[in-house]
N, C-alpha and C positions, 0 to 999 in steps of 0.2 A: 659731237653728238652725245658721247658718254658724259661729258661735263654738263651739258644742258639738262640731260635727263636726271643727273645726280642732284642738281640744284633746284630743279623745278617740282620735285616731288613734294607736294604739300604736307603729306603725312610724316615727313622726315625733317621737321624743323629742328633747329639747333637745340632749343631748350625744352624739348618735349617733356622730359621728366620733371623739369622745374615748374612748368606751367600747369601740370596736372595738380588736382586737389591733393592727391596722395603722392608723396615723393617715394618711389619704390626703393631707393637706397636707404632711406631712413625709416620706412614703414613696411616694406615688403618682406617676403620670405627670404631669409639670408642666403641659403645655399643656391636657391633658384636665381636670385638677382646677381649673385657673384658669378654664376656661370654665364648668365646673359651678358654681363659686363666683360667677363674674362675672354670669351671666345673672339669677339671682334678685335680686342687688344692683341690676342695671341696671333690671329690671322694678319693683323696689321704689322706686328713685329716680324712675322714670317716674311711678308713682302718687303719690309724694310731691309731685312737681312739678305733677301734675295738679290737686292741691288749688287752688293759686293760679291756674293757667291756666284752669281752669273758671270760677273767680270772674271773671277778666278777660273771658272769652268772653261770659258771661251778661250782665254789666253793660255791656260794649261793644255788644252787639247789642240789648239790651232797655231799657237806661237812657240810654246816650249816651257820647260820647267824653270828656266831662268825668269821668264815673264811671270810665271805663277808666283815665284818667290818675291818678285818685285811688287806685285799687286797686293798680295796677302801677307807680306813679311813686315819689314821695318816700317814701311809707310803706313800699313794698317794699324800698327801699334801707336804711331804718333797721332793718326787721325782719332783713334779711340781715346787718347789722352785729352785732346782738345775738345772733341764733341762731348765726351763724358762729363767734363766740367760744366759745360753750358747746359747739358741735360739736367745736371744737378740744380743749376739755377732755375731751369724751367720747372722742376719739381717744387721749388720754393714758391714760385708763383702759383702753381697748381694747388698746393695745399691751402694757401690763403684764399684763393677763389672758392675752393671746395668748402671751406669753413664759412665763408660769407654766403655762399649759396644755401648751405644747410641752415644757416641762421636767418635766411631771407633778407639779407642786407644788399639790396639791389644797387644803390648808388655806389657803395664802397666796392662791390664786386666789379662794376663797370670801370671804375677808376683803376682797379688792379689790372684789368685787362690791358688798358692803354699803357700803363707803366711797364707791364711785362713785355709788350711789343717794343717799347723804347730800349729795354735791356738787350733784346735780341738784335735790334738794328745796330746799336752802338757796338756791341760785341762783334757782330759780323763784319762790320767795316774795319775795325781795328785788327781783327785776326787775318783778314785778307792780306794786308800788307806785312804784318809780322810773320805770318806763316810762309809766304813766298820767299821772304828774305832769309829766314833762318832754316829753311828746309835742308840745304846742303850740310849745315853744321849738325843738325839733329840726326841725319842719317849716318854721318861719320861717327857721332857719339855712340851709335848703336852697333858699331862694328859691321855695318852692312858690307857684304862681300863686293869686291871690285867689279865682278862680272855682272852684278845686278844694280850697281849704283846709279848708272845713267837712267835706266827705266824707272827705278824707284823715285828718283828726283823728278822726272817728268810727271809721273802719276801724282805725286804728293803736291807739286806746285799747281797743277791744274785743279786738284781737289780744293786747295786753299783759295783758288780764284773764285770758287762758287760757295765758299763756307757760309756766306750770308744766307743763302737759300736754305742750307741745312739748319741753321739756328732758328730761322723764322718758322720753318715747318715744325721743328721740335717744340718750340714755344706754343705755336698755334694748336698743335695736336694735344699737347699737355693741357691747355686751357679747355679744349673741347671735352676731353675725358674727365676733367675735374668737375664739369657740370653734369656729368652722367651720360654724355654722348660719346660712346666708344665706337660708333659705326662710321661716322663721317671720316675720321682719319684712315679707317680701313678702306673705304671706297677710293679715297685719294691715292693711297699706296698701290692698290690694285691697278688703277689707271696708269700711274707713273712707272710701275714695275714693267708693265707691258711695253711702255715707251722705251724704257732702258734696255730691255731684251732686243727689241727691234733695232735700236741704234747700235747696240753692241755688235750684232751680227753684220749690220751694214758697214760700220767703220772698220771692223777687223777683217771680215771675210771679203767684202767688196772693195773697200778703199785701202786695205792693207795698212792701217794706221797703228797696229800693234797696241802696246800699253797706252799710248796717247789716245787711241780710239775709245777704249773702255772708260778712260778718265773723262773724256768730253761727253760720252753718252751719259755717264752718271751725273755730271754737272747739269746737263739739260734736263734730265728727269727730276732732279732735285729742285731746279728752278720751277718746273711745272707744279710740283707738290706744294712748294711754298705759296705760289699764286693761288692754287685751289683752296688751301686752308684759309688763307687770308680772305679770299672772296667769300667763303662760307660765313666767316665772322662778320664781314661787312654787310652781307645780305640778311643776317639774322634779324628776325622780328621779335625775338624773345627777350629775356632778362639782360643778356649781354649783347651789345651791339658795338662793333668796331668802326670808328671813324678815323681815317688816316690823319685828318687835321688835328685830332685830339691826342695823337700819340706823343706823350711827353712823360718826364719823370715827375712823380708825386712824392715829395720828401718822406712823409711818414710811411707810405706804402712801400717805397723803394727800400727803406730801412728794414721794414718787416719782411719783405720778400728776400732781401739779401741775407738777413739773419737766418732764415730757414734754408735758402738756396745755396749760399757759399759753403757751409759745412758739408752739405751733400755733394756739391761740386768738388770740394777738396777731397772728399772720400773717393770720388771717381778718379781723381788725379793720382791718389795714392795707389789705387788698384792698377792704374795704367802704368805708373812708374815702375812698380814691381814686375808687371808683365814685360815692360821694356827691358828691365834688367835681366829677366829670364830669357827674353828673345835675344838679347846681346850675347848671352852665354851659349844659346843654341846655335847662333850664327858661327861660332868658332868651330863647329863640327862640319862646316862645309855646305855647299849648295843643296845636296840631296836632303840633308837634315832640315835645312831652312825651308825647302819646298814642302817637306812632309809636315813640318810644324805649321806652315801656312795653310795646307789643306785641312789639317786637324782643327785649326782655328775656325774654319767654316762649318765643320761638323759639330764642333764644340758649341758653336753659336746656336744650334738647335735647342740644346738645353737651356742656354741663357735666354733665348726668346720666350720660352715657356715660363722660366723663373721670373723674368722681368715682367711678363704679363700679369702673373699673380701679385708681384710687388706693387705694380701700378694700381691693380684692382683694389687691394686691401688699403692702400694709401688713400684712395678716393673714398672708399666706404667708411673708413675710420674718420677721415677728415670731415665728411658731411655729418656723420652721427655725432662726432665730438662737438662740432659746431652747433648741433641741435641739442646737445646736453644728454644724449642717450648712451651712457657709459656701458650699460648692460649689452647693447648691440655692438659696442666697440669690442668688448671681450669675446662675445660669441662669434662675431664675424672673423676675428683673428684665428680662433680655434678651427672654424670651419675651413677657412682658407689654407691653414697649415695642413690639415688632413687631405684636402684636395691636391695640394702641391706634392705631398709625399707620394700619393698614389700615382699621379701622372708622371712624376720624375722617375719612380722605380720602373714603370713600364718603358719609359723612354730609354733608360740605361740598358735594359734588356734588348731592345730593338737595335740600338747602336752597336752593342757588342756582337750580336748575331750577324749583322749585315756589314761589318766594318770594311771588309775587303772590297765588297761590291761598291760601297760608298766612296772609298778612296780612288777607285778606278774611274769615277766620274770626273775626277780632276786631272789624272795623269795615267799614262800607260807604262810608266817607268816602274819596273818591279821592285827596285831598291827603295824608291820613295814610298811605294805602297806598303812594303813590309815595315819600314821604320814608322810610318804613320799609324798603321794598325797596331803596332806594339805600344805606341804612345796612348792611343785611345783605350786599349784594354787595361792599361795601367792606371789611368786617371778616372774614367767614367764611373766606376762603382762608387766613388766617393761623392758623386753629385748629390745624393740624397741628404748628405750632411749639410750642404749649403742651403737647403730649403729653409732651415731654421733661421739662418742669417737673413735671407731675403724677406721672408714674411714678417718676422719680428721687427726688422728695420723699417719696413713699409708701415707697419702698424704704429710704431713709435713716431715716425715722421708725420703720419696723418694727425697725430695729437700735438704736433709742434715740437716734439722732442728730438732734436737732431745732434746736439753736441755730444752726449754720452755715446750714441751709436758710432759717431766718427772717431771718438777716442778708442773705443773697443776695436774698431776696424784698424785704426792706426797701429795699435800695439799688437793685436792678434794676427793680423794678416801682413801688413806692410813691414813693420819693423822686424818681426820674427822671420819673415820671408827673406829679407835682405841679409839678416844675420846668417840664416841657413845657407844662402848662396855664397856668401863670403867664406864660410867654413867649408862647405862641400867642395867648392872648386879647388881647395888646397888638399883636402883629404881624399876625395873620390870624384874627380872631374869626369863623370859619365852622364849620359842623357837621363837615365832613370833617377840618379841621385839629385839632379837639378829639378826635374818636374815633380819629385815626391814632396817638394815644398808645398804644393797645392793641398793635398789631403791633410798634411800635418797642421798647417795653419787654419784650414777650414774647421777641423775638429775642435781645436782650441778656441777659436772665435765663436763657434756655434754654442759651445758650453758657456762661454761668457755671456752671450746674448740671452740664452735661456735663463740663466741665473738672475740677470739684471731685470728681465721682463717680469719674472715671477715676484721678485722683490718690489718692483715698482707697482705692480698690480695690487699686492697686499697693502702697500703704503697708501694707494689711492682709496682702497676700500676702507 
């Protein structure tokens, strides 16, 4: 019934903004349109994150801390690496579509839609087999503790079995947002999150399936989300209309989307690899620390979902205005988004610090794990405001089609420097604080580099 109501609402057509005489993204009040676009993305990101967070809460409370470490530990880092890369590819498709929509190039935008779906389908099929086969080797590579290896492998292989659905949803939702529709992905995620919670409770509490239960629940929910987003695009009567028979690669568009998407995907891989290296170091401190890091990762995701929402918003805004040739709005929307993100992130940091003990007890009742996790959060979160500059400026540059330089800055400022830090600190001071201090150090350096480059580029364009 929820699905039928969602798709039968006549006032909620896919391309509402595009069909209007005035495109609110290219002509409306910037701060107002940014907020209207941002909040659905934020809520959507929240519900997307709730998938895995609910998994962690349920297994942590009703199965044990070993299960918590299995769901949110090494397996989560590997999933982040793979999904992050294809999310980067999706952003490449989204940027091209946003620019074509802003320039009112209907035929090219429609061809880009079908090319993007071809990328998602091909990538999903390939990753299903590769992920299932390589999962054991990847977990061993990350120094996964023996006591959680079995459950971690079960969770990871089931997740890879449904990776096609993840990629299709991410691609479809990125396309919807690129056109100015940030609400459809939100409604899809709300419905699927409810499904995931119900199935989690049923498989773990009723059928006693443990880690396998939450993995299967997530797979089913993701399959539903992929179907709903695809169905929305198929039923669209607007500028973009998906036809399953027309899904194929278009040479020139494939090259364009890969040119924008691969560097962004590569950037996500670099982040994931460094996080994996840090997680492998954290694993050497035992199950309590691994469980604490796993729970912290779910709380840490609260910031990232806000930051990601601002990044997606500014990429779409800049993409459409850049395609329409409105450079003044490109600059102003970047400044406005930066100010918004700084205010929201500062408030979020304060809330996380004040409520840290309460939040960690949502995941586990183990006092040692709570103490370790609270200490981690207090040490890292004040530095979140620095990352705001990286997220917003990267999104703005990506919307303009500039992806190579941001990737290089990220490679050197975050990834290379963080690996060097880890290699040195594990010999000099192999402590938890010394390891995770790599985050604020690399964020500060990278943020300064992005600010300098953006200001230089802006003067060069002017």
